[in-house]
C-alpha positions in Angstrom: 102.1 157.3 34.7 108.2 158.5 36.3 106.4 159.2 34.2 106.7 162.3 34.2 103.7 161.1 32.5 102.8 157.9 34.0 99.9 157.6 36.0 101.2 155.7 39.1 101.1 155.2 42.8 104.4 156.6 43.5 104.3 157.2 47.2 103.7 154.6 50.0 99.9 154.4 50.1 98.4 155.5 53.3 94.7 154.8 53.8 91.3 154.2 56.0 90.9 155.5 59.7 90.9 154.3 63.2 92.2 156.1 66.2 89.6 157.6 68.4 89.7 161.2 69.8 89.7 164.6 68.1 92.2 166.2 65.9 94.4 169.1 66.7 92.7 172.4 66.0 95.0 173.6 63.3 98.1 172.6 61.2 101.4 172.6 63.1 102.8 175.9 64.4 105.1 177.4 61.8 103.9 174.9 59.1 103.8 177.5 56.3 107.4 178.6 57.0 108.4 174.9 57.1 106.9 174.2 53.7 108.6 177.2 52.1 112.0 176.3 53.5 111.7 172.7 52.3 110.5 173.9 48.9 113.6 176.1 48.5 116.0 173.5 49.9 114.8 170.7 47.6 114.3 173.0 44.7 110.5 172.5 44.0 109.0 175.3 41.9 105.5 175.2 43.5 103.4 173.5 46.2 99.7 173.5 46.9 98.2 172.2 50.2 94.6 171.9 51.5 93.7 170.6 55.0 90.2 170.2 56.4 89.4 169.4 60.0 86.1 168.9 61.7 84.1 169.8 58.7 86.0 173.1 58.1 88.9 174.2 55.9 91.8 175.1 58.1 94.4 175.6 55.3 94.2 176.2 51.6 97.5 177.8 50.4 100.1 177.9 47.7 103.9 178.4 47.9 106.4 179.2 45.2 105.8 179.7 41.5 103.6 178.3 38.8 106.4 178.4 36.2 110.2 179.0 36.8 110.3 181.0 33.6 107.6 183.5 34.6 107.8 183.4 38.4 104.1 184.0 38.8 103.1 183.0 42.3 101.1 180.0 43.3 97.9 180.7 45.3 95.0 178.6 46.7 93.2 178.7 43.3 96.2 177.6 41.2 95.3 174.3 39.5 97.9 171.4 39.7 97.8 168.1 37.9 96.8 165.5 40.4 97.5 162.2 38.6 96.0 159.0 39.8 94.2 160.7 42.8 91.6 161.3 40.0 90.7 157.6 40.0 88.5 158.3 43.0 86.6 160.9 41.0 85.9 158.3 38.3 84.6 156.0 41.0 82.5 158.7 42.4 81.0 159.3 39.0 80.2 155.6 38.7 78.7 155.7 42.3 76.2 158.3 41.1 75.1 155.9 38.4 74.8 153.1 40.9 72.6 155.3 43.1 70.4 156.0 40.1 70.0 152.2 39.4 71.7 152.4 36.0 74.4 149.9 36.9 75.8 147.9 39.8 79.4 147.4 40.9 79.3 143.7 40.2 77.5 143.9 36.9 79.3 142.4 33.9 81.1 145.0 31.8 80.2 143.3 28.6 76.5 143.9 29.4 77.0 147.6 29.0 79.9 147.6 26.4 79.2 144.6 24.0 82.5 145.3 22.1 84.6 145.1 25.3 87.2 142.3 25.1 90.0 140.9 27.2 92.6 138.5 25.9 90.8 135.5 27.4 87.2 135.1 26.3 86.3 133.7 29.8 87.7 136.8 31.5 85.7 138.9 29.0 82.5 137.2 30.1 83.3 137.4 33.8 84.9 140.9 34.1 82.7 143.1 36.4 82.8 146.8 36.8 84.5 146.3 40.1 87.2 144.3 38.4 87.9 147.3 36.1 88.7 149.4 39.2 90.8 147.3 41.6 93.8 146.1 39.6 93.1 142.4 39.7 92.5 141.7 35.9 95.7 139.7 35.3 97.3 142.5 33.3 100.9 143.4 34.3 102.1 146.5 36.1 101.4 149.5 33.9 100.7 147.3 30.9 99.4 149.3 28.0 100.4 152.7 29.4 102.4 153.5 26.2 99.0 153.9 24.5 98.8 157.3 26.2 102.5 158.1 26.9 103.9 160.6 26.2 100.7 161.6 24.4 98.4 159.9 21.9 96.2 160.6 18.9 94.1 157.5 19.8 90.5 158.0 20.9 89.5 156.5 24.2 87.2 154.0 22.4 90.0 152.8 20.2 92.4 152.5 23.2 89.8 150.4 25.0 89.4 148.2 21.9 93.1 147.4 21.9 92.9 145.9 25.4 92.0 142.6 23.8 95.6 142.4 22.5 97.2 142.7 25.9 98.3 139.3 27.0 97.9 138.9 30.8 100.9 138.2 33.0 98.9 136.4 35.7 95.5 134.7 36.0 92.3 136.7 36.6 91.7 137.9 40.2 94.7 136.0 41.4 96.6 139.1 42.6 97.3 142.8 42.3 99.1 144.8 39.5 98.4 148.5 39.2 97.1 149.6 35.7 95.7 152.7 34.1 94.2 151.3 30.9 91.1 149.7 32.6 90.3 153.1 34.1 90.1 154.3 30.5 87.6 151.5 30.0 85.7 152.8 33.1 85.6 156.2 31.5 84.2 154.8 28.3 81.7 152.8 30.3 80.4 156.1 31.9 79.8 157.4 28.3 78.0 154.2 27.2 75.7 154.2 30.2 75.0 158.0 30.6 75.2 159.2 27.1 77.7 161.9 28.2 81.4 161.7 27.8 83.4 161.1 30.9 84.6 164.7 30.7 81.1 166.2 30.6 79.8 163.8 33.2 82.5 164.8 35.7 81.8 168.4 35.1 78.0 168.0 35.5 77.9 165.4 38.3 81.0 166.0 40.4 82.7 169.4 39.8 79.4 171.2 39.5 77.6 170.0 42.6 80.8 170.5 44.7 81.4 174.0 43.4 84.8 173.1 42.0 84.8 176.0 39.5 88.6 176.1 38.8 89.1 172.3 38.2 89.6 170.9 34.7 89.7 167.5 33.0 90.8 168.4 29.5 94.0 169.9 28.1 92.1 172.7 26.5 90.5 173.8 29.8 93.8 173.4 31.6 95.7 175.7 29.2 92.8 178.2 29.1 92.9 178.7 32.9 95.6 181.4 33.4 96.2 180.2 36.9 97.7 176.7 36.2 100.9 175.3 37.5 103.2 174.2 34.6 104.8 170.8 35.2 108.6 170.6 35.7 111.2 167.9 35.6 114.9 167.4 35.7 116.2 166.0 32.5 119.8 167.2 31.9 121.4 164.7 34.3 122.5 161.1 33.5 119.1 159.7 34.4 115.6 161.3 34.4 115.1 163.1 37.8 118.6 164.5 38.0 119.8 167.9 36.8 118.2 171.4 36.6 114.5 172.0 37.2 113.0 172.9 33.9 109.4 173.4 32.7 107.9 170.8 30.4 106.6 171.9 27.0 103.2 173.6 27.4 101.7 170.8 25.3 102.9 168.2 27.8 99.5 167.3 29.3 98.0 163.9 29.8 96.6 162.3 26.7 92.8 162.7 26.7 92.2 159.0 26.2 93.8 158.4 29.7 92.0 161.2 31.6 89.7 158.9 33.6 92.9 157.3 35.1 94.4 160.6 36.2 93.7 163.7 34.0 92.3 166.2 36.5 93.9 169.5 37.5 92.6 170.8 40.8 93.3 173.8 43.2 93.7 173.7 47.0 90.4 175.5 47.3 88.5 173.1 45.1 90.2 170.0 46.6 89.0 171.1 50.1 85.4 170.5 48.9 86.3 167.1 47.7 88.0 166.2 51.0 85.0 167.5 53.0 82.6 165.4 50.8 84.7 162.3 51.3 84.8 162.7 55.1 81.1 163.4 55.0 80.5 160.1 53.3 79.0 161.7 50.2 77.3 164.7 51.8 77.9 167.9 49.9 79.5 170.6 52.1 77.1 173.3 53.3 74.1 171.4 51.9 71.7 168.7 52.8 72.2 167.2 49.3 74.5 164.3 48.5 77.0 163.6 45.8 76.6 159.9 46.4 74.9 157.8 49.1 76.5 156.6 52.3 76.1 153.0 50.9 78.3 153.9 47.9 80.9 155.5 50.2 81.1 152.3 52.1 81.6 150.4 48.8 84.3 152.8 47.7 86.2 152.4 51.0 85.9 148.6 51.2 89.1 146.8 50.3 88.9 144.4 47.4 92.4 143.3 46.7 95.4 142.7 49.0 98.4 144.7 47.7 102.1 144.1 48.4 103.2 146.0 51.5 106.2 148.2 50.7 109.4 147.4 52.6 111.2 150.5 53.9 114.8 150.8 55.0 115.4 150.8 58.8 115.3 154.6 59.1 111.6 154.6 57.9 110.5 151.8 60.3 108.0 154.1 62.0 106.2 154.6 58.7 106.2 150.9 57.7 102.6 149.8 57.1 101.3 146.5 58.3 98.7 145.9 55.6 97.7 147.4 52.3 94.5 147.0 50.4 93.0 148.5 47.2 89.4 149.6 47.1 87.4 151.5 44.5 90.0 154.2 43.6 91.4 154.3 47.1 94.4 152.7 49.0 93.6 151.4 52.5 96.6 151.1 54.8 97.9 152.0 58.2 100.3 154.6 59.6 101.6 154.2 63.2 98.7 152.0 63.9 96.1 154.4 62.5 94.0 153.6 59.4 94.2 156.0 56.5 92.3 156.3 53.2 94.4 157.8 50.4 95.8 157.7 47.0 98.9 159.2 45.3 99.4 160.5 41.8 102.2 161.3 39.5 101.8 162.6 35.9 103.6 164.9 33.5 106.1 166.6 35.8 103.6 166.9 38.7 102.8 164.9 41.8 100.1 164.8 44.4 98.6 162.9 47.3 95.3 162.8 49.1 95.0 161.3 52.6 92.0 161.0 55.0 91.9 160.2 58.7 88.1 159.6 58.9 87.9 159.0 62.6 89.9 162.1 63.2 87.8 163.9 60.6 90.9 165.2 58.9 91.7 165.4 55.2 95.0 166.4 53.5 95.9 167.3 49.9 99.4 168.1 48.8 100.5 168.8 45.2 103.6 170.0 43.4 104.5 171.0 39.9 107.6 168.9 39.8 108.6 165.2 40.2 110.3 165.8 43.6 107.9 163.5 45.4 109.9 163.4 48.6 108.5 166.8 49.7 105.0 165.5 49.3 105.5 162.2 51.1 107.6 163.9 53.8 105.1 166.6 54.5 102.2 164.1 54.5 103.9 162.0 57.2 104.6 165.2 59.2 101.0 166.1 59.1 99.8 162.6 60.0 102.2 162.7 62.9 100.8 166.0 64.0 97.2 164.9 63.9 98.0 161.5 65.5 100.0 163.2 68.3 103.5 162.1 67.4 106.6 164.2 67.5 108.2 165.8 64.4 110.4 163.2 62.7 112.0 165.2 59.8 110.4 162.9 57.2 111.1 165.3 54.2 114.8 165.3 54.8 114.9 161.6 55.2 113.0 160.9 52.0 115.1 163.4 50.1 118.3 161.7 51.1 116.8 158.3 50.2 115.8 159.5 46.8 119.2 161.2 46.0 121.0 157.9 46.9 118.7 155.9 44.6 119.2 158.3 41.7 122.9 158.3 42.2 122.9 154.5 42.1 120.9 154.5 38.9 123.1 157.1 37.3 126.2 155.1 38.2 124.6 151.9 36.6 123.8 153.8 33.4 127.2 155.3 33.2 128.9 152.0 33.7 126.7 150.2 31.1 127.2 153.0 28.5 130.9 153.5 29.2 132.0 150.0 28.0 129.7 148.6 25.4 130.9 145.6 23.5 132.3 146.8 20.2 130.5 144.3 18.1 127.8 145.0 15.5 125.6 146.0 14.0 125.3 142.7 12.1 123.7 144.1 9.0 124.0 147.2 6.8 121.8 149.9 8.2 119.4 149.7 5.3 118.5 146.2 6.3 117.0 147.4 9.6 114.7 149.9 7.8 111.0 149.0 7.7 107.6 149.1 9.4 107.2 146.9 12.5 103.9 146.2 14.3 102.9 145.2 17.8 99.4 143.8 18.2 98.3 146.3 20.9 100.6 149.3 20.3 100.4 149.5 16.5 103.1 150.2 13.9 106.4 152.0 14.3 108.7 153.1 11.5 112.5 152.6 11.4 114.1 154.8 8.7 117.6 155.7 7.6 118.6 159.2 8.3 122.0 160.0 6.8 124.5 157.7 8.3 122.2 156.6 11.1 118.8 155.1 11.8 115.8 156.9 13.2 112.6 155.7 14.8 109.0 157.1 14.6 106.0 156.3 16.8 103.1 157.5 14.6 100.4 158.0 17.3 102.8 159.5 19.9 104.8 162.6 19.1 108.0 163.2 21.1 109.2 159.6 21.2 110.7 159.9 17.7 114.4 160.4 17.3 117.7 159.0 16.2 118.9 155.5 17.0 122.5 155.4 18.0 124.4 152.1 18.0 125.0 150.7 21.4 126.3 147.1 21.0 125.5 144.0 18.9 122.2 144.7 17.3 121.0 147.1 20.0 120.5 150.8 19.5 119.7 153.6 21.9 116.5 155.5 21.3 117.0 159.3 21.8 113.5 160.9 22.0 113.0 164.4 20.8 111.2 165.3 24.0 113.9 165.3 26.7 111.5 164.1 29.4 110.5 160.9 27.6 112.3 157.9 29.0 115.0 156.7 26.6 115.1 153.0 25.7 117.3 150.4 24.1 115.9 149.0 20.9 117.1 145.5 20.0 116.7 143.9 16.6 116.7 140.1 16.4 118.0 138.5 13.2 116.4 135.4 11.8 118.1 132.4 10.1 117.4 134.2 6.8 119.6 137.1 7.8 116.6 139.5 8.1 115.1 141.3 11.1 112.3 139.2 12.5 111.5 141.1 15.7 112.2 144.1 17.8 112.2 144.4 21.6 112.8 147.3 23.8 113.7 148.1 27.5 114.2 151.4 29.4 117.8 152.6 29.7 117.5 153.7 33.3 116.9 151.1 36.1 114.8 153.7 37.8 112.4 154.2 34.9 108.8 154.5 35.9 106.6 151.4 35.3 104.4 153.3 32.8 107.2 153.3 30.3 106.3 149.7 29.6 108.7 149.2 26.7 109.4 145.6 27.8 105.8 144.7 27.0 106.3 145.4 23.3 107.1 142.8 20.7 107.3 144.2 17.1 107.5 142.0 14.0 107.8 143.1 10.4 104.5 144.7 9.3 104.2 142.5 6.2 104.7 139.4 8.2 102.2 140.6 10.8 99.5 141.0 8.1 
């Protein structure tokens, strides 16, 4: 979600486990000083890390501050948004229902949710619970994410109902495209089967048994916990991600309808219990009880879809994976020949990663309250090198340089495009653009005249509204009231009758996160739509 709100797999996925032998007895010498120096050099407000080895917690620590305006220190109990790493929790909740015989991974979704619909009736009939979870539905990358970005008044049930209007970009089960909206459907499925909301079920059947007392899965609980890390982003540069580190508005939390896809906030201490449970294949730490069976652990760590292998520049050759699979809420890949089970998360000015080396019996969690993901990926690779016996390779510095170069290129592209727009248009008087326009899955937007300009409103998402400034031809630039919302170009198409017959959109920045899926929208005049 760069989403600063998008729920996405931002880092190179690292996943499963394979080298034999035992891990080192502790994190690298001087590791805590190394983290603090990197945090300061890159400008990250706060960092949280948990490491477990051999069934024990060897590190649970916080660095920096929860909020740059208060400078309150991060500690091992500070909760950070963890983004899409939470998908594994939704799968664990489903695994408990499988263990109870209440559903099966390959059962048809429609048997439990009779109102569930995909675009294609055949896909509706064939869609299994496993299909909901492994990104092979035929939907496009991040399709439908604007139903929760930057926030939403839509209920989860209503959001899931709108899936039927999302036209697929490929055929069912033919390939991989990461999505969040079907995890919302999985959360609704848990409610339909268990009689409890996804939120309550996670509290009762995951957080509770693992003793994760600080962790939250609602905005209200997150704000009520005084020890929470406030998300930050850089928004005063030419593109999102450049400029001064600033805290997001306190209300900038993931929309509740999307929480099953990545709405958890977790501390280092709490996450260590999750890592130990995963490495224990479902066994609860310090207990003979299980969160889920070993059989379900095997299911969750079995690859279901081949995913594209990221291609890195030459300086990252050592980290280049040879394969990449997606399982039930987990990425399965390799690092320097070792298998790793992991998942990344990015949401609302926060980023996180979880990585497991099962045959080394090592688990790693790293989170930050900013969008500077290079510190997370870099430190993860340093720790993997340590536990796999490789020398220090200065990964954080390399990833930081790589990110800065990409942002500079994006900023240059935006400056070039906006410096020399074609001085033609708009074609019509501004009053002729005014109206309500509807997209089948998103709903209705409002274009209004505001003085000598136009303005746009998005009724179920506050923060996207703002003035429309003319760019060129019949394209205007959307300037959202929330500075961390990705701006977009809004293009009005004029029909043969001289009236607006549709509106399309696309992000201004070439580095915009996939969750700002403006390009999937097609608005037509509301009266015509009816």
